[in-house]
Backbone as JSON Lines, residues from 0, in Angstrom:
{"i":0,"aa":"M","n":[0.81,-1.09,-0.05],"ca":[-0.02,0.01,0.13],"c":[0.91,1.25,0.02]}
{"i":1,"aa":"K","n":[0.62,2.17,-0.9],"ca":[1.26,3.35,-0.96],"c":[0.24,4.53,-0.23]}
{"i":2,"aa":"L","n":[0.97,5.22,0.75],"ca":[0.22,6.1,1.39],"c":[0.8,7.61,1.2]}
{"i":3,"aa":"N","n":[-0.08,8.46,0.68],"ca":[0.32,9.86,0.54],"c":[-0.48,10.7,1.39]}
{"i":4,"aa":"I","n":[0.24,11.45,2.3],"ca":[-0.39,12.2,3.27],"c":[-0.08,13.64,2.97]}
{"i":5,"aa":"S","n":[-1.04,14.54,2.96],"ca":[-0.98,15.89,2.67],"c":[-1.78,16.59,3.75]}
{"i":6,"aa":"V","n":[-1.37,17.91,4.06],"ca":[-1.93,18.57,5.14],"c":[-2.21,19.91,4.63]}
{"i":7,"aa":"K","n":[-3.22,20.62,5.36],"ca":[-3.72,21.9,5.03],"c":[-3.8,22.65,6.36]}
{"i":8,"aa":"N","n":[-3.17,23.81,6.4],"ca":[-3.19,24.72,7.42],"c":[-2.71,24.23,8.88]}
{"i":9,"aa":"I","n":[-1.96,23.14,8.82],"ca":[-1.42,22.59,9.92],"c":[0.05,22.03,9.59]}
{"i":10,"aa":"E","n":[0.9,21.71,10.55],"ca":[2.18,21.08,10.28],"c":[2.17,19.63,10.57]}
{"i":11,"aa":"L","n":[2.66,18.79,9.72],"ca":[2.81,17.37,9.9],"c":[3.97,16.96,10.64]}
{"i":12,"aa":"D","n":[3.79,16.59,11.88],"ca":[4.99,16.12,12.72],"c":[5.05,14.7,12.72]}
{"i":13,"aa":"N","n":[6.14,14.05,13.29],"ca":[6.22,12.7,13.23],"c":[5.27,11.87,14.03]}
{"i":14,"aa":"P","n":[4.79,12.42,15.25],"ca":[3.7,11.55,16.04],"c":[2.41,11.61,15.13]}
{"i":15,"aa":"L","n":[1.98,12.66,14.49],"ca":[0.82,12.66,13.76],"c":[0.92,11.9,12.5]}
{"i":16,"aa":"R","n":[2.08,11.85,11.82],"ca":[2.37,11.0,10.75],"c":[2.12,9.43,11.08]}
{"i":17,"aa":"A","n":[2.81,9.17,12.33],"ca":[2.84,7.79,12.89],"c":[1.42,7.42,13.13]}
{"i":18,"aa":"F","n":[0.58,8.26,13.7],"ca":[-0.84,7.95,14.02],"c":[-1.68,7.61,12.73]}
{"i":19,"aa":"V","n":[-1.44,8.42,11.76],"ca":[-2.12,8.22,10.4],"c":[-1.65,6.83,9.87]}
{"i":20,"aa":"E","n":[-0.45,6.56,9.79],"ca":[-0.04,5.28,9.25],"c":[-0.48,4.18,10.04]}
{"i":21,"aa":"Q","n":[-0.49,4.24,11.35],"ca":[-1.06,3.1,12.15],"c":[-2.54,2.85,11.91]}
{"i":22,"aa":"K","n":[-3.37,3.96,11.72],"ca":[-4.76,3.72,11.39],"c":[-4.91,3.24,10.1]}
{"i":23,"aa":"M","n":[-4.21,3.61,9.16],"ca":[-4.31,3.15,7.86],"c":[-3.64,1.68,7.69]}
{"i":24,"aa":"S","n":[-2.9,1.32,8.54],"ca":[-2.38,-0.18,8.42],"c":[-3.51,-1.09,8.64]}
{"i":25,"aa":"D","n":[-4.62,-0.74,9.39],"ca":[-5.7,-1.54,9.43],"c":[-6.49,-1.8,8.16]}
{"i":26,"aa":"I","n":[-6.57,-0.67,7.42],"ca":[-7.04,-0.73,6.09],"c":[-6.28,-1.58,5.06]}
{"i":27,"aa":"E","n":[-4.9,-1.37,5.36],"ca":[-3.95,-2.23,4.55],"c":[-4.18,-3.78,4.7]}
{"i":28,"aa":"R","n":[-4.51,-4.07,5.98],"ca":[-4.58,-5.54,6.08],"c":[-5.96,-6.05,5.52]}
{"i":29,"aa":"L","n":[-6.95,-5.22,5.31],"ca":[-8.16,-5.69,4.69],"c":[-7.82,-5.8,3.18]}
{"i":30,"aa":"L","n":[-7.09,-4.91,2.6],"ca":[-6.62,-5.04,1.27],"c":[-5.35,-5.5,0.92]}
{"i":31,"aa":"A","n":[-4.8,-6.55,1.56],"ca":[-3.53,-7.07,1.61],"c":[-3.26,-7.47,0.24]}
{"i":32,"aa":"K","n":[-4.06,-8.13,-0.56],"ca":[-3.55,-8.67,-1.85],"c":[-3.75,-7.64,-2.96]}
{"i":33,"aa":"E","n":[-4.25,-6.44,-2.68],"ca":[-4.45,-5.5,-3.72],"c":[-3.42,-4.51,-3.76]}
{"i":34,"aa":"N","n":[-3.15,-3.91,-4.97],"ca":[-2.23,-2.9,-5.24],"c":[-2.97,-1.63,-4.85]}
{"i":35,"aa":"T","n":[-2.71,-0.98,-3.71],"ca":[-3.49,0.14,-3.3],"c":[-2.76,1.41,-3.09]}
{"i":36,"aa":"L","n":[-3.46,2.59,-3.43],"ca":[-2.96,3.83,-3.35],"c":[-3.94,4.59,-2.44]}
{"i":37,"aa":"V","n":[-3.47,5.22,-1.37],"ca":[-4.32,5.98,-0.45],"c":[-3.71,7.29,-0.42]}
{"i":38,"aa":"K","n":[-4.71,8.28,-0.68],"ca":[-4.35,9.68,-0.71],"c":[-5.05,10.2,0.54]}
{"i":39,"aa":"F","n":[-4.39,10.65,1.56],"ca":[-5.03,11.05,2.86],"c":[-4.71,12.54,3.02]}
{"i":40,"aa":"E","n":[-5.67,13.34,3.33],"ca":[-5.41,14.74,3.66],"c":[-6.02,15.05,4.99]}
{"i":41,"aa":"I","n":[-5.33,15.79,5.79],"ca":[-5.77,16.29,7.07],"c":[-5.49,17.7,7.27]}
{"i":42,"aa":"G","n":[-6.25,18.34,8.18],"ca":[-5.85,19.66,8.48],"c":[-6.99,20.48,9.13]}
{"i":43,"aa":"K","n":[-6.88,21.81,9.17],"ca":[-7.89,22.77,9.55],"c":[-8.68,23.17,8.4]}
{"i":44,"aa":"L","n":[-9.94,23.43,8.63],"ca":[-10.8,24.01,7.62],"c":[-10.4,25.41,7.11]}
{"i":45,"aa":"S","n":[-9.95,26.21,8.09],"ca":[-9.42,27.52,7.86],"c":[-8.55,27.93,8.98]}
{"i":46,"aa":"K","n":[-7.85,28.99,8.67],"ca":[-6.8,29.45,9.68],"c":[-7.6,30.15,10.8]}
{"i":47,"aa":"H","n":[-8.76,30.81,10.49],"ca":[-9.32,31.8,11.53],"c":[-10.28,31.0,12.35]}
{"i":48,"aa":"H","n":[-10.81,29.84,12.19],"ca":[-11.71,29.18,12.93],"c":[-10.91,28.61,14.15]}
{"i":49,"aa":"R","n":[-11.57,28.62,15.47],"ca":[-11.09,28.22,16.6],"c":[-11.95,27.35,17.35]}
{"i":50,"aa":"T","n":[-13.24,27.37,17.01],"ca":[-14.16,26.36,17.85],"c":[-15.02,25.7,16.88]}
{"i":51,"aa":"G","n":[-15.66,24.68,17.32],"ca":[-16.59,23.93,16.59],"c":[-15.78,22.83,15.77]}
{"i":52,"aa":"L","n":[-16.26,22.46,14.67],"ca":[-15.77,21.29,13.84],"c":[-14.56,21.9,12.96]}
{"i":53,"aa":"V","n":[-13.46,22.17,13.66],"ca":[-12.35,22.87,12.99],"c":[-11.46,21.88,12.26]}
{"i":54,"aa":"F","n":[-11.35,20.7,12.51],"ca":[-10.49,19.77,11.79],"c":[-11.07,18.92,10.83]}
{"i":55,"aa":"F","n":[-10.46,18.48,9.8],"ca":[-11.05,17.51,8.85],"c":[-10.0,16.41,8.41]}
{"i":56,"aa":"A","n":[-10.67,15.44,8.01],"ca":[-9.68,14.29,7.51],"c":[-10.45,13.71,6.3]}
{"i":57,"aa":"E","n":[-9.87,13.31,5.15],"ca":[-10.39,12.8,4.15],"c":[-9.35,11.77,3.5]}
{"i":58,"aa":"A","n":[-10.02,10.71,2.87],"ca":[-9.14,9.6,2.31],"c":[-9.74,9.14,0.93]}
{"i":59,"aa":"N","n":[-8.93,9.05,0.04],"ca":[-9.35,8.39,-1.32],"c":[-8.44,7.17,-1.38]}
{"i":60,"aa":"V","n":[-9.06,6.11,-1.48],"ca":[-8.49,4.76,-1.6],"c":[-8.69,4.16,-3.01]}
{"i":61,"aa":"S","n":[-7.74,3.88,-3.95],"ca":[-8.11,3.37,-5.17],"c":[-7.31,1.9,-5.26]}
{"i":62,"aa":"F","n":[-8.07,0.97,-5.47],"ca":[-7.5,-0.42,-5.77],"c":[-8.4,-1.23,-6.7]}
{"i":63,"aa":"G","n":[-7.7,-1.94,-7.59],"ca":[-8.52,-2.85,-8.36],"c":[-9.54,-2.17,-9.14]}
{"i":64,"aa":"G","n":[-9.26,-0.86,-9.65],"ca":[-10.2,-0.09,-10.5],"c":[-11.44,0.51,-9.74]}
{"i":65,"aa":"K","n":[-11.38,0.31,-8.43],"ca":[-12.4,0.99,-7.55],"c":[-11.84,2.15,-6.84]}
{"i":66,"aa":"L","n":[-12.85,3.2,-6.58],"ca":[-12.35,4.37,-5.77],"c":[-13.25,4.49,-4.49]}
{"i":67,"aa":"L","n":[-12.67,4.4,-3.31],"ca":[-13.53,4.6,-2.15],"c":[-13.13,6.0,-1.52]}
{"i":68,"aa":"R","n":[-14.06,6.66,-1.0],"ca":[-13.85,8.05,-0.47],"c":[-14.5,8.13,0.89]}
{"i":69,"aa":"A","n":[-13.9,8.72,1.89],"ca":[-14.32,8.93,3.18],"c":[-13.74,10.25,3.68]}
{"i":70,"aa":"E","n":[-14.77,10.93,4.38],"ca":[-14.32,12.23,5.02],"c":[-14.99,12.52,6.28]}
{"i":71,"aa":"A","n":[-14.36,13.24,7.09],"ca":[-14.93,13.51,8.56],"c":[-14.5,14.86,8.85]}
{"i":72,"aa":"K","n":[-15.34,15.73,9.68],"ca":[-15.08,16.8,10.32],"c":[-15.25,16.65,11.85]}
{"i":73,"aa":"H","n":[-14.3,17.18,12.67],"ca":[-14.47,16.97,14.07],"c":[-13.77,18.06,14.87]}
{"i":74,"aa":"V","n":[-14.05,18.08,16.19],"ca":[-13.35,19.05,17.04],"c":[-11.97,18.59,17.15]}
{"i":75,"aa":"D","n":[-11.6,17.3,17.28],"ca":[-10.24,16.62,17.51],"c":[-9.86,16.15,16.09]}
{"i":76,"aa":"L","n":[-8.65,16.35,15.83],"ca":[-8.08,15.88,14.54],"c":[-7.87,14.26,14.61]}
{"i":77,"aa":"R","n":[-7.45,13.87,15.61],"ca":[-7.24,12.35,15.73],"c":[-8.72,11.58,15.66]}
{"i":78,"aa":"A","n":[-9.71,12.18,16.22],"ca":[-11.05,11.51,16.12],"c":[-11.49,11.68,14.77]}
{"i":79,"aa":"A","n":[-11.2,12.63,13.91],"ca":[-11.51,12.68,12.51],"c":[-10.9,11.59,11.69]}
{"i":80,"aa":"I","n":[-9.56,11.34,12.13],"ca":[-8.89,10.31,11.29],"c":[-9.41,8.97,11.65]}
{"i":81,"aa":"V","n":[-9.87,8.79,12.83],"ca":[-10.42,7.47,13.25],"c":[-11.79,7.38,12.55]}
{"i":82,"aa":"E","n":[-12.56,8.29,12.46],"ca":[-13.86,8.3,11.78],"c":[-13.62,7.94,10.29]}
{"i":83,"aa":"V","n":[-12.79,8.52,9.79],"ca":[-12.41,8.07,8.22],"c":[-12.02,6.64,8.21]}
{"i":84,"aa":"K","n":[-11.13,6.19,9.03],"ca":[-10.71,4.85,9.03],"c":[-11.85,3.96,9.15]}
{"i":85,"aa":"D","n":[-12.74,4.28,10.09],"ca":[-13.98,3.32,10.34],"c":[-14.87,3.34,9.26]}
{"i":86,"aa":"D","n":[-15.13,4.57,8.65],"ca":[-15.94,4.68,7.34],"c":[-15.35,3.76,6.17]}
{"i":87,"aa":"L","n":[-13.94,3.81,5.97],"ca":[-13.43,3.02,5.04],"c":[-13.59,1.67,5.15]}
{"i":88,"aa":"R","n":[-13.5,1.19,6.42],"ca":[-13.62,-0.25,6.78],"c":[-15.09,-0.74,6.5]}
{"i":89,"aa":"V","n":[-16.02,0.08,6.77],"ca":[-17.44,-0.4,6.42],"c":[-17.48,-0.56,4.88]}
{"i":90,"aa":"Q","n":[-17.04,0.48,4.09],"ca":[-17.15,0.53,2.62],"c":[-16.36,-0.72,2.0]}
{"i":91,"aa":"I","n":[-15.12,-1.03,2.57],"ca":[-14.5,-2.21,2.16],"c":[-15.2,-3.49,2.34]}
{"i":92,"aa":"G","n":[-15.89,-3.52,3.73],"ca":[-16.6,-4.83,3.9],"c":[-17.74,-5.01,3.02]}
{"i":93,"aa":"K","n":[-18.45,-3.8,2.62],"ca":[-19.55,-3.88,1.74],"c":[-19.09,-4.31,0.38]}
{"i":94,"aa":"L","n":[-17.95,-3.89,-0.11],"ca":[-17.49,-4.12,-1.4],"c":[-17.07,-5.61,-1.59]}
{"i":95,"aa":"K","n":[-16.42,-6.11,-0.43],"ca":[-15.98,-7.55,-0.35],"c":[-17.31,-8.42,-0.26]}
{"i":96,"aa":"E","n":[-18.34,-7.96,0.38],"ca":[-19.54,-8.89,0.38],"c":[-20.17,-8.93,-0.81]}
{"i":97,"aa":"R","n":[-20.27,-7.76,-1.67],"ca":[-20.7,-7.84,-3.05],"c":[-19.98,-8.78,-3.89]}
{"i":98,"aa":"A","n":[-18.65,-8.64,-3.78],"ca":[-17.87,-9.48,-4.62],"c":[-17.95,-10.99,-4.33]}
{"i":99,"aa":"K","n":[-18.16,-11.25,-3.16],"ca":[-18.4,-12.72,-2.71],"c":[-19.8,-13.11,-3.22]}
{"i":100,"aa":"A","n":[-20.82,-12.28,-3.07],"ca":[-22.18,-12.68,-3.56],"c":[-22.16,-12.91,-5.12]}
{"i":101,"aa":"K","n":[-21.36,-12.07,-5.76],"ca":[-21.29,-12.11,-7.19],"c":[-20.65,-13.49,-7.52]}
{"i":102,"aa":"R","n":[-19.46,-13.9,-6.84],"ca":[-18.93,-15.18,-7.18],"c":[-19.69,-16.35,-6.82]}
{"i":103,"aa":"T","n":[-20.59,-16.21,-5.84],"ca":[-21.36,-17.46,-5.41],"c":[-22.66,-17.5,-6.23]}
{"i":104,"aa":"G","n":[-22.85,-16.24,-6.92],"ca":[-24.36,-16.3,-7.64],"c":[-25.54,-15.99,-6.62]}
{"i":105,"aa":"R","n":[-25.16,-15.51,-5.5],"ca":[-26.11,-15.15,-4.45],"c":[-26.63,-13.81,-4.76]}
{"i":106,"aa":"R","n":[-27.91,-13.42,-4.54],"ca":[-28.44,-12.11,-4.67],"c":[-28.38,-11.32,-3.33]}
{"i":107,"aa":"L","n":[-28.16,-10.05,-3.36],"ca":[-28.23,-9.21,-2.18],"c":[-29.45,-8.57,-1.95]}
């Protein structure tokens, strides 16, 4: 899996990079056999907001001709990253279930 992390209005330090890589390793295990490209963007919505849903995280995962997209806004940056990971996990599960149903000839 190739992981591209980009930031907006914040600085990417080593602990934050390690956190993103750790959370995306869960996704990598689900797609172990696939050639996967993950574009992950994190940051602040704007420089002047200080309260509310200030931070965002979004991910675009492309593998096997498919594109999955997840995004989240949250008060805490790490919580937004976890929400994106959880959303991707659900989407991958649905995709795998559809593929399994298609192989077995079962209807969903």
